[in-house]
C-alpha positions in Angstrom: -7.8 8.1 27.3 -6.0 11.3 28.5 -2.2 11.2 28.5 -0.3 11.7 31.7 1.4 15.0 32.2 4.8 13.5 31.5 3.7 12.3 28.0 1.1 14.9 27.2 2.0 16.7 23.9 2.7 20.4 23.8 0.2 23.2 23.3 -2.6 21.4 25.1 -2.8 18.7 22.3 -4.2 15.3 23.0 -2.1 13.7 20.3 1.1 15.2 19.0 2.6 15.1 15.5 4.2 11.7 15.7 1.7 10.1 18.2 -0.2 7.1 17.1 -3.7 6.5 18.2 -6.2 3.6 18.3 -7.9 3.0 14.9 -11.3 4.0 16.1 -10.0 7.3 17.4 -8.0 7.9 14.2 -11.2 7.2 12.1 -13.3 9.6 14.2 -10.8 12.4 13.8 -10.2 11.8 10.1 -13.9 11.9 9.5 -14.1 15.3 11.1 -11.1 16.5 9.2 -12.7 15.3 5.9 -16.1 16.9 6.8 -14.3 20.2 7.3 -12.6 20.2 3.9 -14.7 18.1 1.5 -17.1 20.9 0.4 -14.2 23.3 0.0 -12.4 20.7 -2.2 -15.4 20.3 -4.6 -16.7 23.8 -4.6 -14.2 25.4 -7.1 -15.1 22.6 -9.6 -18.8 23.1 -9.0 -18.5 26.9 -9.4 -16.5 26.7 -12.6 -18.8 24.1 -14.0 -21.9 26.3 -13.3 -20.2 29.4 -14.7 -18.9 27.7 -17.8 -22.0 25.5 -18.4 -20.3 22.2 -18.4 -22.3 19.0 -19.1 -23.4 17.0 -16.1 -21.0 14.2 -16.9 -18.0 16.6 -17.0 -19.1 18.2 -13.8 -19.3 14.8 -12.0 -15.9 13.8 -13.3 -14.3 17.1 -12.2 -15.8 16.7 -8.7 -14.4 13.1 -8.4 -11.0 14.1 -9.6 -10.9 17.1 -7.2 -11.4 14.6 -4.3 -8.9 12.1 -5.7 -6.3 14.9 -6.0 -7.0 15.9 -2.4 -6.4 12.3 -1.4 -3.1 12.2 -3.2 -1.9 15.5 -1.9 -2.9 14.8 1.7 -1.1 11.4 1.6 2.1 13.1 0.2 2.0 15.9 2.8 1.4 13.8 5.9 3.6 10.8 4.9 6.7 12.8 3.9 8.3 10.5 1.3 11.9 11.6 1.0 12.0 15.3 0.2 8.3 15.4 -0.7 5.8 16.3 1.9 5.8 18.5 5.0 5.3 15.6 7.5 2.6 17.7 9.2 -1.1 17.1 9.5 -1.6 19.2 6.3 -4.4 18.6 3.9 -4.7 19.7 0.2 -7.4 20.6 -2.1 -8.3 22.7 -5.2 -7.1 26.3 -4.6 -9.8 29.0 -4.7 -7.1 31.4 -5.8 -7.1 29.9 -9.2 -10.8 30.3 -9.9 -10.4 33.6 -11.8 -7.6 32.6 -14.2 -9.3 29.2 -14.7 -12.6 30.9 -15.6 -10.8 33.1 -18.1 -9.0 30.1 -19.6 -12.2 28.1 -19.8 -14.0 30.9 -21.6 -11.2 31.1 -24.1 -10.4 27.5 -24.7 -12.5 25.2 -22.6 -11.2 22.4 -20.3 -8.2 21.7 -22.5 -6.8 25.2 -21.9 -7.7 25.1 -18.2 -5.8 21.9 -17.7 -3.0 22.9 -20.0 -2.3 26.2 -18.2 -2.5 24.5 -14.8 0.1 22.0 -16.0 2.4 24.5 -17.7 2.7 26.9 -14.8 3.0 24.2 -12.1 6.8 24.1 -12.3 7.0 27.6 -11.0 6.5 26.5 -7.4 8.8 23.5 -8.0 11.5 26.0 -9.0 10.9 28.1 -5.9 10.9 25.2 -3.5 14.7 24.6 -3.3 15.4 28.2 -2.7 13.0 28.7 0.2 15.8 28.7 2.9 17.4 31.6 1.0 14.1 33.5 1.0 13.5 33.2 4.7 13.3 37.0 5.1 10.7 37.1 2.3 8.5 34.5 3.8 8.7 35.6 7.4 6.1 34.8 10.1 4.8 38.3 9.6 4.1 37.7 5.9 2.8 34.2 6.4 0.5 35.4 9.3 -1.0 38.2 7.2 -1.7 35.7 4.4 -3.4 33.2 6.8 -5.4 36.0 8.4 -6.6 37.2 5.0 -7.5 33.6 4.1 -9.7 33.4 7.1 -11.2 36.8 6.6 -11.9 36.2 2.9 -13.6 32.9 3.4 -15.7 33.8 6.5 -18.4 35.4 4.2 -18.7 32.0 2.4 -19.9 30.5 5.6 -22.6 33.1 6.0 -24.2 32.1 2.7 -25.0 28.7 4.1 -26.3 30.2 7.3 -28.7 32.6 5.7 -29.9 30.1 3.1 -33.5 28.9 3.8 -33.5 25.1 4.7 -36.9 24.8 3.0 -39.4 27.0 1.1 -41.7 29.1 3.2 -39.8 28.8 6.5 -38.9 31.9 8.6 -35.8 33.8 7.5 -34.0 32.9 10.8 -34.3 29.2 10.3 -30.9 28.7 8.8 -29.3 30.7 11.5 -31.1 28.7 14.2 -29.7 25.4 12.7 -26.2 26.9 12.5 -26.5 28.0 16.2 -27.3 24.4 17.1 -24.1 23.3 15.4 -22.0 25.9 17.1 -23.6 25.3 20.5 -22.9 21.6 20.3 -19.2 22.2 19.3 -18.7 24.7 22.1 -20.4 22.5 24.7 -18.1 19.6 23.7 -15.1 21.9 24.4 -16.6 23.2 27.6 -16.9 19.7 29.1 -13.1 19.5 29.2 -12.8 15.8 28.5 -10.3 14.7 25.7 -12.9 12.4 24.1 -15.5 15.2 23.8 -12.9 17.5 22.3 -11.9 14.8 19.8 -15.6 14.4 18.7 -16.6 18.1 18.9 -17.1 18.7 15.2 -18.9 15.4 14.8 -21.3 16.4 17.7 -22.0 19.7 15.9 -22.7 17.9 12.6 -25.0 15.4 14.3 -26.8 18.2 16.2 -27.4 20.1 12.9 -28.7 17.1 11.1 -31.0 16.2 14.0 -32.4 19.7 14.2 -33.0 19.6 10.4 -34.7 16.2 10.7 -37.0 17.3 13.6 -38.1 20.3 11.6 -38.6 18.3 8.4 -35.9 20.0 6.5 -33.6 17.0 6.0 -33.8 15.7 2.4 -32.2 12.7 0.7 -29.6 13.6 -2.0 -30.7 13.3 -5.7 -30.5 9.9 -7.3 -27.0 8.9 -8.5 -26.5 9.4 -12.3 -22.8 8.9 -12.6 -22.5 5.1 -12.1 -21.1 3.2 -9.2 -17.4 3.9 -9.8 -15.3 6.6 -11.4 -12.1 5.6 -13.3 -9.5 8.3 -13.6 -8.5 9.0 -17.2 -5.2 10.4 -18.6 -5.7 13.7 -20.3 -9.5 13.3 -20.5 -9.9 16.6 -22.5 -6.4 17.0 -23.9 -4.2 20.0 -23.3 -3.8 23.5 -24.8 -1.5 26.4 -24.2 -1.5 30.1 -24.7 1.3 32.5 -23.7 -1.0 35.3 -22.7 -2.4 33.1 -19.9 0.9 32.0 -18.6 1.8 35.0 -16.4 -1.6 35.1 -14.5 -1.3 31.4 -13.8 2.4 31.6 -12.8 1.7 34.5 -10.5 -1.2 32.7 -8.7 1.2 29.8 -8.2 3.6 32.1 -6.4 0.7 33.4 -4.3 -0.2 29.7 -3.7 3.3 29.1 -2.3 2.9 32.0 0.1 -0.5 30.8 1.1 0.7 27.2 1.7 3.7 28.4 3.6 1.4 30.4 5.9 -0.9 27.4 6.4 1.9 25.0 7.0 3.7 27.4 9.4 0.4 27.7 11.3 0.0 23.9 11.4 3.6 23.5 12.7 2.9 26.1 15.4 -0.2 24.3 16.5 1.7 21.1 16.5 4.1 22.5 19.1 7.0 22.7 16.6 9.7 25.3 16.3 8.9 27.5 13.3 12.5 28.6 13.0 15.6 26.7 11.9 16.7 24.2 9.3 14.2 21.5 10.1 11.3 23.8 9.6 12.8 24.9 6.3 12.9 21.3 5.1 9.2 20.8 6.1 8.2 23.9 4.1 10.2 22.9 1.1 8.8 19.4 1.2 5.3 20.8 1.5 5.7 22.9 -1.6 7.1 20.0 -3.5 4.1 17.9 -2.6 1.7 20.7 -3.7 3.5 21.0 -7.0 3.5 17.3 -7.7 -0.2 17.1 -6.8 -1.0 20.0 -9.2 0.9 18.2 -12.0 -0.9 15.0 -11.5 -4.2 16.8 -11.1 -3.9 18.4 -14.6 -3.0 15.1 -16.1 -6.1 13.3 -14.8 -8.5 16.2 -15.3 -8.5 18.4 -12.1 -7.4 21.9 -11.1 -4.3 23.1 -9.3 -3.9 22.1 -5.7 -2.7 23.8 -2.6 -2.5 23.2 1.2 -5.7 24.0 2.9 -6.2 26.2 6.1 -9.4 24.5 7.3 -7.6 21.7 9.1 -5.9 24.1 11.4 -9.3 24.9 12.9 -10.0 21.2 13.4 -6.6 20.7 15.1 -7.4 23.4 17.6 -10.9 21.9 18.3 -9.9 18.2 18.5 -6.4 18.6 19.9 -5.1 16.1 17.4 -2.1 17.0 15.3 -0.9 13.4 14.5 0.2 13.2 10.9 -0.9 9.5 10.8 -4.5 10.7 10.6 -3.6 11.8 7.0 -3.5 8.2 5.8 -7.0 7.6 7.0 -8.1 10.9 5.4 -6.5 10.0 2.1 -8.3 6.6 2.1 -11.7 8.3 2.8 -11.2 11.0 0.2 -10.2 8.4 -2.4 -13.3 6.4 -1.6 -15.5 9.5 -2.0 -13.8 10.1 -5.3 -14.1 6.6 -6.8 -17.5 5.8 -5.4 -20.0 8.6 -6.3 -22.9 7.1 -4.4 -21.0 7.5 -1.2 -19.8 11.1 -2.0 -23.4 12.4 -2.8 -24.5 11.6 0.8 -21.5 13.5 2.2 -21.8 16.5 -0.1 -25.6 16.8 0.6 -24.9 18.3 4.0 -27.6 20.9 4.7 -26.2 24.4 4.0 -27.0 25.8 7.4 -25.1 22.8 9.1 -22.1 23.4 6.8 -22.3 27.2 7.4 -22.3 26.9 11.1 -19.3 24.6 11.1 -17.5 26.6 8.5 -18.0 29.9 10.5 -16.3 28.5 13.5 -13.4 26.8 11.6 -12.8 29.8 9.3 -12.7 32.1 12.4 -10.1 29.8 13.9 -8.1 30.0 10.7 -8.0 33.8 11.2 -6.9 33.3 14.8 -4.0 31.1 13.5 -2.9 34.0 11.4 -3.0 36.4 14.4 -0.8 34.0 16.3 1.8 34.1 13.6 1.7 37.9 13.5 2.0 38.0 17.3 5.1 35.7 17.0 6.7 38.3 14.7 5.9 41.0 17.1 3.8 44.1 16.5 6.4 46.9 16.7 5.8 50.1 14.7 7.2 48.7 11.5 5.3 45.4 11.6 2.0 47.3 12.5 2.5 49.4 9.4 3.0 46.3 7.3 -0.1 44.6 8.8 -2.3 47.8 8.4 -1.5 48.4 4.7 -1.7 44.7 3.8 -5.1 44.3 5.4 -6.3 47.6 3.9 -5.4 46.6 0.4 -6.3 42.9 0.8 -9.8 43.8 2.0 -10.3 47.1 0.2 -9.3 46.3 -3.4 -11.6 43.3 -4.0 -14.6 45.4 -2.6 -14.5 47.6 -5.8 -15.3 45.3 -8.7 -16.3 48.1 -11.0 -13.0 49.8 -10.6 -11.2 46.5 -11.0 -12.8 46.1 -14.4 -11.0 49.2 -15.7 -7.5 47.7 -14.9 -5.2 45.7 -17.1 -6.0 41.9 -16.9 -2.8 41.0 -15.0 -3.3 43.8 -12.4 -7.0 42.9 -12.1 -6.2 39.3 -11.5 -3.8 40.4 -8.7 -6.3 42.7 -7.0 -9.4 40.6 -7.3 -8.1 38.2 -4.7 -7.7 39.7 -1.2 -5.2 36.9 -0.5 -3.0 37.8 -3.4 -3.4 41.6 -3.1 -2.7 41.6 0.7 -0.1 38.9 0.5 2.0 40.6 -2.2 1.7 43.9 -0.4 3.0 42.3 2.8 5.8 40.6 1.0 7.0 43.9 -0.7 6.7 46.0 2.4 8.5 43.4 4.5 11.4 43.6 2.0 11.5 47.4 1.5 11.0 48.7 5.1 14.1 48.6 7.2 14.3 46.5 10.4 12.9 43.3 8.9 15.8 41.3 10.2 14.5 41.8 13.7 11.5 39.5 13.1 11.9 35.8 13.7 12.4 33.8 10.5 9.7 31.6 9.1 12.3 28.9 8.2 15.9 28.3 7.3 18.9 28.3 9.6 19.0 30.9 12.3 
């Protein structure tokens, strides 16, 4: 039911940050949020398992623990227990930024070294968190906006892989794009109707339309039989821990980059929730969010998963559904935990046709980029800020496009430049500190 103008949340939201909603509505929105993030949560584990040739049992366990870590992190972020958590509708999952150092650690020492380095470097973000209000010029809306924009730009190509994939052998090359178009058309049509309930269910309509199109064309297939039992029990240190000093700096640096990424994502979420992104309260939210990410990464390493960070995908869902209520996070945490502990359920969710996922992801990732543009706009595009944006985007997009040149660089520098998010984010951070006039930009957090 639509709220009256007197009680309607800001920014055109249907449900604001602290609004409660009927259980059926909360379940509907949480399913859409989970559908937007679940593949992103398990993809790093699947990629690393494929590259490093892990046994099927290890791959299945890694996937389950990635989902369980996402459940824990999402619960901590949205519930805000004491100083832990942002209190926003922020979701967490395995960070793509760690794939490169994790792969290098896996090649050198297997899962024990991967988990050991993830655990050893996790306190870096814990140490940074209390000092965030003093670093308000460093993590300004300009820097955070550039990072969020680069996140969106860098992951949009991942959506296209699903769109161009053939849904079945021997079909026309445009088949996947046609399915993705059905998904996008359904979501856009739901928004065009203008009714709150259609907006709430927009993503679900898109998924249903995509599945229906695949079924009509005979391209919908049941997932492979379950081979991992009916329940997965988390184990403490399932592969042990190992440590090497030469891997500490790359992991520590990526944790710093992860802090910048998370601050950008959470600031975008706060803005979409109609909150002030300046002042002490925003600073407390950001600090609590970094605490939650750090604690989740520590627990993840102990149970056999990879470092966690706040995800950007949910910002696109907030814009589409108009729901920013943090109470949805508890439903999401329960669904993610069920997917983690009951593999037969998870295999149906993760078997989404690539074209359906690609169409959905293309829209959501594009909206992530828009959230970054909004933050940059908030900072203002004067001559100084335009220069920061131009150089950051140039390096963030240009450097990763030259893999052969990157191979000639020292490992630490190569690790920095291989990720557009880290390359552009660090460029933005340094330029924002060096160039005069940065105090004129609104602060991302901390007292005014």
